[in-house]
C-alpha positions in Angstrom: -49.5 -22.7 -16.6 -47.1 -23.9 -14.5 -47.4 -26.4 -11.9 -47.5 -24.6 -8.0 -44.8 -26.3 -7.2 -42.7 -24.4 -10.0 -44.6 -21.1 -9.1 -43.6 -21.6 -5.0 -39.7 -22.3 -6.0 -39.9 -19.3 -8.3 -41.1 -17.0 -5.9 -39.0 -18.6 -2.9 -35.7 -18.2 -5.6 -36.8 -14.3 -6.3 -37.5 -13.2 -2.6 -34.0 -14.6 -1.5 -32.6 -13.0 -4.3 -33.6 -9.9 -3.6 -32.8 -10.8 0.4 -29.4 -11.0 -0.7 -29.4 -8.4 -2.8 -30.5 -6.0 0.2 -28.3 -7.8 2.4 -25.3 -7.0 0.4 -26.4 -2.8 -0.2 -26.9 -3.1 3.1 -23.7 -4.0 4.1 -21.9 -1.6 1.3 -23.5 1.1 2.8 -23.0 0.3 6.4 -19.7 0.1 5.7 -18.8 3.4 4.1 -18.5 5.8 7.1 -15.6 2.8 7.9 -14.3 3.4 4.0 -14.8 7.0 4.2 -12.5 7.5 7.1 -10.0 4.8 5.7 -9.2 6.6 3.0 -10.2 10.1 3.7 -6.8 12.0 3.5 -8.1 15.0 5.7 -7.6 13.3 9.0 -4.4 14.5 11.1 -1.3 12.1 11.6 -0.8 10.2 14.6 0.5 13.0 17.0 2.8 10.4 18.4 5.0 10.4 15.4 8.3 9.0 16.2 10.1 10.4 13.8 12.3 9.4 11.2 15.3 6.2 11.5 19.2 7.7 11.5 20.5 4.9 9.8 19.8 2.1 7.7 21.1 -1.6 7.7 24.3 0.3 10.0 24.7 3.5 7.3 23.9 7.0 8.6 21.0 8.1 6.5 21.1 11.5 5.2 17.9 13.4 4.4 17.1 14.6 1.0 14.7 17.4 -0.1 12.1 15.8 -1.8 12.0 16.8 -5.8 8.8 17.7 -7.9 8.5 14.4 -8.5 8.7 13.0 -4.9 6.1 15.8 -4.0 3.3 15.2 -6.2 3.8 11.3 -5.2 3.3 12.8 -1.5 0.6 14.9 -2.1 -2.6 13.4 -0.3 -0.8 11.2 1.8 -2.0 10.8 5.0 1.1 11.0 6.9 4.4 12.1 7.0 7.2 11.1 3.4 10.5 11.7 3.4 13.5 10.2 1.1 17.0 9.3 2.4 20.2 8.0 0.6 22.4 6.1 3.0 25.4 6.3 0.4 24.5 2.9 -1.6 20.8 3.6 -2.5 17.6 6.0 -2.0 15.1 5.1 0.7 11.6 6.5 0.2 10.0 6.2 3.7 6.2 6.7 4.0 4.5 6.7 8.0 1.2 6.3 8.5 -1.6 5.8 11.6 -4.2 4.7 9.2 -5.6 2.5 6.6 -4.8 4.3 2.8 -5.1 3.6 -0.4 -2.4 5.6 -1.2 0.2 2.9 -0.8 0.3 0.9 -3.9 2.6 -1.2 -5.8 6.1 1.0 -6.7 6.1 -0.5 -10.0 2.6 1.1 -10.9 4.1 4.7 -10.4 7.6 3.7 -12.0 5.6 2.3 -15.5 5.0 5.6 -16.3 8.6 6.7 -16.3 10.4 3.3 -16.9 10.5 -0.2 -18.2 9.6 -2.3 -15.6 10.6 -5.6 -14.9 8.2 -7.4 -11.5 11.1 -9.7 -9.8 8.3 -11.4 -7.3 9.0 -11.5 -3.8 12.7 -11.7 -2.4 14.2 -12.5 1.0 17.0 -9.8 2.0 20.4 -10.9 4.1 18.3 -10.0 7.2 15.6 -12.8 6.5 13.0 -9.8 5.7 10.7 -10.3 2.7 10.7 -7.6 -0.1 8.2 -7.0 -3.4 11.2 -6.5 -6.1 10.9 -5.0 -9.3 13.9 -3.7 -11.8 13.3 -0.2 -13.5 15.0 0.7 -16.2 15.4 3.6 -18.7 17.8 5.0 -21.2 20.4 6.6 -18.7 19.3 4.9 -15.9 18.2 1.9 -13.7 16.9 0.9 -10.8 16.2 -2.1 -8.4 12.8 -1.5 -6.5 11.9 -3.5 -3.7 9.1 -2.4 -1.0 7.4 -3.6 1.7 4.9 -2.4 4.6 5.9 -2.7 8.4 3.8 -2.4 11.4 5.0 -0.8 14.4 4.3 -4.8 16.2 6.1 -6.2 13.2 3.8 -7.4 11.2 5.0 -6.7 7.3 3.3 -7.3 4.1 4.5 -6.8 0.3 1.5 -6.2 -1.1 -0.1 -3.0 -0.7 -4.0 -4.2 -1.5 -3.5 -6.9 1.0 -2.3 -4.7 3.8 -5.1 -2.2 3.0 -7.6 -4.6 3.6 -5.7 -6.2 6.8 -5.4 -2.5 8.1 -9.0 -1.3 7.2 -10.5 -4.7 9.1 -8.5 -4.6 12.0 -6.7 -7.5 11.7 -3.5 -5.4 11.9 -3.4 -2.1 14.4 -1.0 1.2 12.9 0.9 3.3 12.7 2.5 1.6 9.6 6.1 2.3 7.7 5.8 1.9 4.0 9.3 1.6 2.7 11.0 1.8 -0.8 14.4 1.3 -1.3 15.8 2.5 -5.0 19.6 0.8 -5.7 21.2 2.0 -9.2 21.6 -0.5 -11.7 22.9 -0.4 -15.3 20.6 1.0 -17.0 19.2 -0.7 -20.4 
């Protein structure tokens, strides 16, 4: 038979573990409506969509039709998606007014078709931070850069960090997810 103090201590720990578990469960259940609305793709897009950019780094943008791959990529995204050419690179721009899990690292998407080498975070000539990777196949290669920018000017190079910041209200939308594809030698 155990000493009364040991039994009391075990009971105390068991009660607090159950209490902690119930508190965690209540938190998850309580957050479900917020998570459903954040990742639910059926909500209408912000009626105040400002339209697409006309230029990129001083070069005019030519809007391209989405190919089958881009259409599949855009399916279920909670906002408009467009592909542009500025004469030097392709630019994929997505607009959303709510948090979504549909913004993931581009290299994750490219790994199905290319050999991808992650290059980390870089800073461009304008001082903007980008997540960068190089995707290559036998016949083509791309330097891929991506970032997410809020209308207020906040920016992220990591979709996961952006998602949680948006979901928790640390940042307010709408947001632009921008991916650039610059041709590089294949290999």
